C-alpha positions in Angstrom: 3.1 -38.9 100.6 2.8 -36.1 98.0 -0.2 -34.3 96.7 -3.6 -35.9 96.8 -4.3 -34.6 93.3 -1.6 -33.4 90.9 -2.6 -31.1 88.1 1.0 -31.3 86.8 0.9 -35.0 86.4 -2.5 -34.8 84.7 -1.1 -32.4 82.1 2.1 -34.5 81.7 0.0 -37.7 81.2 -2.1 -36.3 78.3 0.6 -36.5 75.6 1.8 -39.9 76.9 -1.8 -41.2 76.5 -2.5 -39.4 73.2 0.4 -41.3 71.6 -1.9 -44.2 71.1 -4.8 -42.1 69.8 -4.1 -43.3 66.2 -4.9 -46.9 67.3 -8.2 -45.8 68.8 -9.1 -43.8 65.7 -8.0 -46.7 63.4 -10.3 -49.1 65.2 -13.2 -46.6 65.2 -13.0 -45.7 61.5 -12.4 -49.3 60.4 -15.2 -50.6 62.5 -17.5 -47.9 61.3 -16.8 -48.6 57.6 -17.2 -52.4 58.2 -20.4 -51.8 60.1 -21.8 -49.5 57.5 -21.2 -52.0 54.7 -22.6 -55.0 56.5 -25.4 -53.0 58.0 -26.4 -51.7 54.5 -26.8 -55.2 53.1 -28.7 -56.3 56.2 -31.0 -53.3 55.8 -31.6 -54.2 52.1 -32.4 -57.8 53.1 -35.1 -56.6 55.5 -36.3 -53.8 53.2 -36.9 -56.2 50.3 -38.1 -58.9 52.8 -35.8 -61.6 51.5 -37.2 -64.6 53.3 -34.2 -66.5 54.7 -31.9 -63.5 55.0 -34.6 -61.5 56.7 -35.0 -64.1 59.5 -31.2 -64.4 59.9 -30.9 -60.6 60.1 -33.6 -60.4 62.8 -31.8 -63.1 64.9 -28.5 -61.4 64.4 -29.8 -58.0 65.4 -31.6 -59.4 68.4 -28.4 -61.1 69.6 -26.3 -58.0 69.3 -28.9 -55.9 71.0 -29.3 -58.4 73.8 -25.7 -59.0 74.7 -23.1 -56.6 76.1 -20.3 -55.4 73.8 -17.7 -56.8 76.2 -19.2 -60.3 75.9 -19.2 -60.0 72.1 -15.5 -58.9 72.2 -14.5 -61.9 74.3 -16.5 -64.3 72.1 -14.7 -63.0 69.0 -11.3 -62.9 70.7 -11.5 -66.5 71.8 -13.9 -67.9 69.2 -12.1 -67.0 66.0 -8.9 -68.9 67.0 -10.9 -71.9 67.9 -12.7 -71.8 64.6 -9.4 -71.5 62.7 -8.0 -74.4 64.7 -10.9 -76.5 63.8 -10.5 -75.5 60.1 -6.8 -76.4 60.2 -7.5 -79.8 61.6 -10.5 -80.5 59.3 -9.3 -79.1 56.0 -5.5 -79.4 56.5 -5.1 -75.6 56.2 -2.3 -73.7 58.0 -3.9 -70.5 59.3 -1.5 -68.8 61.7 -3.7 -68.4 64.8 -1.1 -66.7 66.9 -0.3 -64.2 64.1 -3.6 -62.4 64.3 -3.2 -59.0 65.9 -5.7 -58.1 68.7 -6.7 -55.0 66.7 -8.3 -57.3 64.1 -10.5 -58.9 66.7 -11.5 -55.4 68.0 -12.4 -54.2 64.5 -14.4 -57.4 63.7 -16.3 -57.2 67.0 -17.1 -53.5 66.9 -17.9 -53.7 63.2 -20.4 -56.4 63.7 -21.8 -54.6 66.7 -22.2 -51.4 64.7 -23.7 -53.2 61.7 -26.7 -54.3 63.8 -27.6 -50.8 64.9 -26.7 -49.1 61.6 -28.9 -51.6 59.7 -31.9 -50.5 61.6 -31.0 -46.8 61.0 -30.6 -47.4 57.3 -33.7 -49.6 57.0 -35.8 -46.9 58.7 -34.3 -44.3 56.4 -35.1 -46.4 53.3 -38.7 -46.8 54.5 -39.1 -43.1 55.1 -38.9 -42.4 51.3 -42.3 -41.8 49.9 -43.6 -44.9 48.1 -45.1 -42.7 45.5 -41.7 -41.7 44.2 -40.7 -45.3 43.8 -44.0 -46.0 41.9 -43.2 -42.9 39.7 -39.8 -44.4 38.9 -41.4 -47.7 37.9 -43.8 -45.7 35.6 -40.6 -44.3 33.9 -39.5 -47.9 33.2 -36.8 -47.9 35.8 -35.9 -51.2 37.4 -36.2 -51.8 41.2 -32.4 -51.4 41.5 -32.3 -48.2 39.4 -35.0 -46.7 41.6 -33.1 -47.7 44.7 -29.8 -46.3 43.6 -31.1 -43.1 41.9 -33.9 -42.1 44.2 -34.3 -44.1 47.4 -30.7 -44.3 48.7 -29.8 -40.6 48.1 -32.8 -39.4 50.1 -32.5 -42.1 52.7 -28.8 -41.1 53.2 -29.8 -37.6 54.2 -32.4 -39.0 56.7 -30.0 -41.5 58.2 -26.9 -39.3 58.4 -27.5 -37.7 61.9 -28.2 -41.1 63.5 -25.2 -42.7 61.7 -23.1 -39.8 63.0 -24.3 -40.4 66.6 -23.5 -44.1 66.1 -20.0 -43.2 64.9 -19.4 -41.2 68.1 -20.7 -44.0 70.3 -18.4 -46.4 68.5 -15.4 -44.2 69.4 -16.4 -44.5 73.1 -16.9 -48.3 72.7 -13.3 -48.6 71.8 -12.5 -48.1 75.5 -13.3 -51.8 76.0 -10.7 -53.1 73.6 -7.8 -53.0 76.2 -9.5 -56.1 77.7 -8.2 -58.1 74.7 -4.6 -56.8 74.9 -5.1 -53.9 72.5 -2.9 -50.9 73.6 -5.1 -47.9 72.8 -5.5 -44.7 74.8 -7.5 -46.5 77.5 -4.8 -49.2 77.9 -2.1 -46.6 77.9 -3.9 -44.6 80.6 -3.8 -47.7 82.8 -0.1 -48.2 82.1 0.7 -44.5 82.9 -1.4 -44.7 86.1 0.2 -47.9 87.3 3.6 -46.2 87.2 2.7 -43.7 89.8 -0.6 -45.0 91.2 -2.3 -41.8 90.1 -5.2 -43.4 88.4 -7.6 -40.5 89.0 -5.4 -38.0 87.1 -4.9 -40.3 84.1 -8.6 -41.2 83.9 -9.4 -37.5 83.8 -6.8 -37.1 81.1 -8.2 -39.9 79.0 -11.7 -38.5 79.5 -10.5 -35.2 78.2 -9.0 -36.8 75.1 -12.3 -38.7 74.4 -14.3 -35.6 75.0 -12.2 -33.5 72.6 -12.3 -36.2 69.9 -16.1 -36.4 70.3 -16.5 -32.6 70.0 -14.4 -32.5 66.9 -16.3 -35.4 65.4 -19.6 -33.6 66.2 -18.4 -30.5 64.4 -17.2 -32.5 61.4 -20.4 -34.5 61.1 -22.5 -31.3 61.4 -20.6 -29.7 58.5 -21.0 -32.9 56.4 -24.7 -32.9 57.2 -25.1 -29.3 56.2 -23.2 -29.9 53.0 -25.3 -33.0 52.1 -28.5 -31.2 52.7 -27.5 -28.3 50.5 -26.5 -30.7 47.7 -29.9 -32.5 48.0 -31.9 -31.6 44.9 -35.5 -32.2 44.0 -34.1 -33.3 40.6 -33.1 -36.6 42.3 -36.7 -37.5 42.8 -39.1 -39.1 40.4 -42.1 -36.9 40.4 
């Protein structure tokens, strides 16, 4: 029957699972970048209270917050091919539906998911900047966009950085869901390795250790970035 728990198998399974760590990191980084870009524009729409966009942004954020990530993943995975098929039939296009790699669906889903949360972080950070500084910029004949780029965003970035960092770490853990849409990441590889020997407990401990180490390294990196940014922050960037 063999050992109930095998430390040897656990140790051996770590490098087998870690082979697919680049896929997990690729999805995490790409989703974070996409989420940051989309989230920034959503935050601006709400910060400047653009009527139509503000309403759309609220509905979008409410939907993302109110539905599980797994459901969003499935909706994108099955929804985009249907949309492309409709476009092909309606407009005579020839999009290759079967040629889309599952990683693309994972990045789109997690990117859109992250955008909703990041937009709220960025919006709160923008609103935390003293209104008096913006008024001072206007008194110096700076435009709204000049004040935003030169004064508001640099200060808001420092405020938002810790929360954005936490969101990035959460995003890394969210990638554990993407194996459900046929993406072979470290979680999917853990299931494959476990199925070969029926030692699922060992492989799940192994994959937990990999996630844990990655999160700790990211925490250290983000802490160093935060320290560096705060040191670089200068009162000269403010309109006083």
